[in-house]
C-alpha positions in Angstrom: 11.4 2.5 0.3 9.5 0.9 -2.4 8.7 -2.8 -2.3 7.0 -4.5 -5.5 4.6 -7.7 -3.9 1.7 -10.3 -5.2 -1.8 -8.7 -4.2 -2.8 -10.9 -1.3 -5.2 -10.8 1.7 -2.3 -10.0 4.3 -0.8 -7.1 2.2 -4.5 -5.9 1.8 -4.8 -6.0 5.7 -1.6 -4.3 6.2 -2.6 -1.1 4.1 -6.1 -0.7 6.2 -4.3 -1.2 8.8 -1.6 1.7 7.7 -4.6 4.1 7.2 -5.9 3.8 10.5 -2.0 3.8 12.1 -1.7 7.3 10.3 -4.4 8.9 12.1 -2.7 8.3 15.5 -0.4 11.7 16.6 3.3 10.9 16.5 2.5 7.5 14.7 6.1 7.8 13.1 8.0 7.4 16.4 6.6 3.7 16.6 5.5 2.6 13.3 6.4 2.5 9.8 2.9 2.2 7.9 2.6 2.2 4.0 2.4 5.7 2.5 0.9 5.1 -0.6 0.6 2.0 -3.3 -0.2 1.7 -7.1 -2.1 -1.0 -8.1 -1.0 -3.1 -11.4 -2.6 -5.8 -13.6 -0.5 -8.8 -15.1 1.3 -6.9 -17.6 2.3 -4.6 -15.3 -0.5 -1.6 -16.3 -1.5 0.9 -13.7 -4.9 0.2 -12.6 -7.4 3.2 -11.4 -7.8 3.7 -7.8 -11.8 2.3 -7.4 -13.4 -0.1 -5.6 -15.2 -1.4 -9.0 -15.3 -5.5 -8.4 -14.3 -5.5 -12.4 -10.9 -3.5 -11.4 -10.4 -5.0 -8.1 -10.1 -8.5 -9.9 -7.6 -7.6 -12.3 -5.1 -6.7 -9.6 -2.3 -8.8 -9.5 0.5 -6.9 -8.1 1.2 -3.5 -6.0 4.1 -1.1 -5.8 4.3 -0.2 -1.9 5.6 3.3 -0.8 6.8 3.5 2.7 7.1 7.1 4.3 10.6 8.2 4.3 10.9 10.0 7.6 14.5 10.9 9.4 13.7 8.2 11.8 14.1 5.6 9.2 17.3 6.6 7.6 
């Protein structure tokens, strides 16, 4: 599943939590964490994955991808 969402603190928090959840063995039995995401600017152009403040300020949207496993189908 893929979602197109506006960049926000709750979304970034969910991404951070998802990274921690994916370290738990057999997490997919109980959780559906974000698998990957792509940062986009206001013109929907892909931005590089970096911690630079200049790039972080340009992020307006995110494409969120969830893991496709057999338990969610």
